[in-house]
N, C-alpha and C positions, 0 to 999 in steps of 0.2 A: 312239693310238687305243684306246678301250676295246673289247675283243673279248668283250662279253657281250650277250646278246639276250633274246628274249621269247617265251613261249607265251601267248596271251591267250584267256581263256574269254569267250564271248559268251553273252547270255541265250538260253535254250532257245527255238527257233523251229521251226515246222513248215511251211516253204515250200520248194517245189521250185525248183531252179535249174539252168540249162544250163551249157554249157562255152564261155564267151567266150574269145576268143584272148588269150593272154598276150603282152605286148610282147616280140617277139624270141624267143619260145620256144613250144614245144608246150604246150597247155593241160592242166591237171589233168583227171582223170576227172570226169564229171558226178556231183553229189551230191544227196541228198534233204534231209531234215531234219538239222540238226546242232546240237550243243551248244557246240562250241568251234572256234576256229581255232588252228592251230599253225604255228610256224616252226621249222625245224631247220637245222643247218649243221655241217660239219666244218672250216669256215674255208678250204675251197678251193671248195666248192659249197654250194648251199642247196636247201631244199624248203619248200613251203607247202601247206596243205590244211586239211581239216576232219575232225572226229570226232563220233560220236554216243554218248550214254550212256543209251539207252532200254532198261531192263531189264538184260540182259547187256551188257557192254561191246562195242561194235561196232567193226569194223575202220575204219581211216582211209582217206581217199581223197586223191589229189592228189600231184603232185610236179612242180615246175618250178624251174629254177635261175635266180635273180634276182641273184646276187652271192655273195660269200664271207663277208661280215660283217654279218648282218642283225639288225634289231630289229623288233618288232611293236608298233604303237601303235594305240589305239582311242580315239576322241573323238566325241561327239555322234552315236553310232550308226554311225560310219564307221570302217573299218579300213584300216591302211596298213602295208605292208612297207617298212621304212626300210633301204635299202641304204647302209650307212655307208661302204663302201669305194668306191662310185661316185657318192656325193652324189645319189642318186635316190630318190624316193618312188614306190612303186607302190600305187595305191589297189586294195583288194581287195573282191570281193563278200563282204558280211558273213556269208553263210551258207556258201559253198563255199571261200572263200579264193582264188578265181580272180582274177588281176590284170586290171583293167579299163582303167586308164589310168596314165600316169606323169608325174612332175614333176621338174624339175632344180633343185637348190638349190646347185650348185657356185658357190663364190666365186673368181673368176679371180685376185683379188689374192693368194690363198694358194697356195703350192706344195704339191701333193698334195691329199688329200681334206680337205674342210671338216668331215667327221665329224658329220653330222646325227644327233641322238639321239632325237628324239621329235616328235610332231605334235599340235597342239591345233586344233580347229575352232571358230571364232567363230560368233556367231549370224548374221552376214552371209555365212557360207560360206567366209571367208578361212582360209588355213592358216598357222599360226604354228609355226616350226621352229627350235628352239635348236641351235646348232652348238657342238661340243666343242673343235675345233681352231682355230676362228676366233671372236673375241669379238663375236659378232653373233647376233641373232634375225632370221631371214628371214621376211617376210610375203608370201604369195602370194594373189592374188585367187582367187575361187571357180573360175575357169577356168584357174588356174595361172600367170597373168602376174605378174611381180614388182611388188609394191606399194610396199614399203619395207623397210628394215633398221633395227634398233635397235642402236646401238653400246654394247657392254658393257665396253669396254677400261678404263674408269675404275674398275671394281669389283674390281680386284685389282692389286697393285703390279707384278706381272710382265706386265700387259697383257692377260691372258686369264683370266677367272674360271671357266672350265670349266663352262658351262651343261650340265646333264645331264637335265633333265626340265621339262615344262611342263603346266599344267592351266588351262583357261579356265572360270571359274565365275561364275554369277550371284550376286552378293552384295547385301546391303542397300544398298550404295553404288553398285550398277551392275555391269556386266560387267567382270571383271578377269582378267588373265593372271598366274599365279603361276609363277615360274621359279626352279628350284633351282640355286644356284651352289656348286660344290665349293670353289673358290678354292684349288686344289692348287698345289704347287710344280712347275712344268713342267720346271725344271732339275734336279730330284731325283726322277726317276721317278714323278712325280705323287704325291708324299708329301703327306699331310694334316698341315699344320703351323700352321694358323690357323683361326679360326672360319669356318664356311660360312654363306651368306646365302640368304634368299628375297627375290626381287624381286616387288613388286606393281606391275603395269602396267595403266593404264586402257586398255581395248580400243578405245573409239571414237576416242581421241586418240593412241594408241600412245605415251603418255608414262609414264615411270617415276615412280611416286608415292612409293614407300618401299622401303627395303632393311631387312629384318628379320633380326637375327642368329638363326640356328638354334641349338637346344639341343645338337644333335649335329653331327658332322662327316662330310664326304664323302658327301652324298646320292648313292645308288648305284642306277642303273636308273630305271625310271619311278615315278611317284607314283600311288597308288590314291586316286581321288576317291570318297568315300562320303558323299553328302548334304552336300557342302561341307567335309567333313573330309578333309584330305590325309594319307595315311600314307606315311612315308618310311623306307627302309632306310638306315642310316648306319653303315658299318663302321669309320669312322676309317681306321686303317692295318691291313691284313690280317696284318701280322707281329706284331701286339699285340692280344690279346683281353682286356686289362685296362684299357682306356682309360675314364675316367669319363664322357667326352662322346661316347659311341658307343652305338648300339642302335636302337630303334624310336621314331620321333618322330610326334607327332600335331599337325598344324597346322590351326587353325580359320580358314577363309577369311573368316568373317563378322566376325571381330575382329582378324585378323592376329596372333593370339597362338599360342604354341607350347609344347610340353613334351616332354621325353624320357620316354616311357611305360614302356618296358622297356629296361633297360641290358644291354650285352653281358656285363658281369661276372656278371649273374644268368642270362642266357640260355645262357652257356657258349661264346660265340664271336662273331666279327665278323658282323654281319647283312648278308647278300648279297641278301635278298629278303624281302618281307613281304606278307601278304594278310590282310584282316579280313572276317569275315562274322558279323553279329550279335554275340553275346557271345564269339566265339572268334577269336583272332589266331594266325597261324602264321608262323614265320620260318624261312628257311634260314640257318643259321649255319655259319661256317668257323673251324676252329681256327687257331692261329698257327704251325703247323709249315710247312715248306717246301712241302708238297703242299696245304695248306689243306683238309684233310678236312672234308666237309660233313655236316650232320645237320639234322633238323627239331626245332624247339622250339615250344612252345605257350604262349600267354600270354592273360590276361584284358585286353581292350582298354580296359576301364573303370578297373580298379585298377592294371594293370600287373603283377599277380601272375603269376609264372611257373608254369604248370601242368605243363610237361614241359621240362626243360632238356636241353642237349646230352649230359649225362651219362647220361640215360635216355630216348633219343629213340625215336619210333615208326619212324624210318628213318634210317640212317646209311651213309656210304660211306668208302672209304679215301683218296679224293682229292677235288678240286673237281669233283664230279660232279652234284650236285643243282642244277638251274637251272630255275626256273619254278614258280610257285604260282598256283593259281586255284581258286575255288569255282564249281561249276555246280550250282545248287540246294543240296542238302545234301552233295554230293560234293566232296571235295578232290582236285585233280589236282596231281601233283608230277612234274616232268620229271627224267629220269635219263640222263646221258650215257654210262653203261656199256653196252657192247654185249651183247645177249643173242642167242640163236639165231635169234629171229624179228625182230630189229631193235633199236631203242633204245626203252626203255620209258617210258611215262607211267603212274606208279602212281596208282591210284584208291582213295581211302579214303572210307568211310562212317562216320557217327557223330560228326561235328563235333569237339568238344573231347575226345572219347575215340575217336580214329580207329582203325578196323579196316580193313585193306587187303582189297580184293576179290580173289578168286582170279583173275579175269580181268584182263588188263593190255592197254592200248593200246600198239602198237609203231609207231614212226616209221622212215622210211628213213634218216635221218641223226640225229645227236645233237640233242636238244631244246635250246632256247635260253633261255626264261624264261616268266613268267606275269603277267597283269594282269586283274583282274575287271572286267567291264562291267556297270554297273547295269541 
């Protein structure tokens, strides 16, 4: 199971919301306007809530335990807490992060968790969920009833291509689902030893149309969809920061063509997260030491030119501590799993490609998990 998760920034909104009851737990505090949802976990419990960035950085609200190994997924204006350890999806209020309903995606044929990774919402409201431990995509109806599964076992010689992320996009050829396959070696601690692929699936028929070889290896975490362009973090193997086929990839869903835009050898480490806003791209990169120390790197998403490498980063840590990137307007949010006196910080930077950290910091009750921008 991949124990990595997500902090996801939502578009700024100014709507009040109440405190709906969370399934099986006490609800978070009521919230007003918010700019972001967050998920955090120490891998024995979790928390979810919202934060606001109006003027001074505001305090966070909310805490409810929904599992030990979460991810946060946003699609078509809806947000989901993905409980990977219990095969459960909790839909969240998109402003407060309050859990409103839940869906079960466990596959009884598999011993243990099926390890759901992501959620994409189709135009008919159906939910498409890639599983990492089982070679399937589960499709639920808008009401949560099972509709179908798509068998992925033929896309890797070991029988499981390790689906890690999904995006549903309106393309010139119609509505398509794009699914990133790591194709890792399950018998060798999930080593990346062969090319990774992207599947293109026709949504109305749920039929796989094509498998496209990705330029990089080991798509990691979710994909950012920016106007039909998918941005992928591809670390290859975390014990090697010199692989030529690892870095930041740009996949064009209108043509199903792809390219490695910024390579890990130029960024200075294996890419564990990426987020792009306008003319600025930011990546969390990890070095190849045993602790995989993380830092921020900046790059131009058009040219791939590295603007700040791991050797001179705006933020760095001594271990694998940075998890989560998101832009909220012109502000960059970066999660940090190192405990401070007030909790676990989310750093806030202004200045886009010349980031300057604000003096104020958001603090979460548990270590943050990761980040994904919502258009």
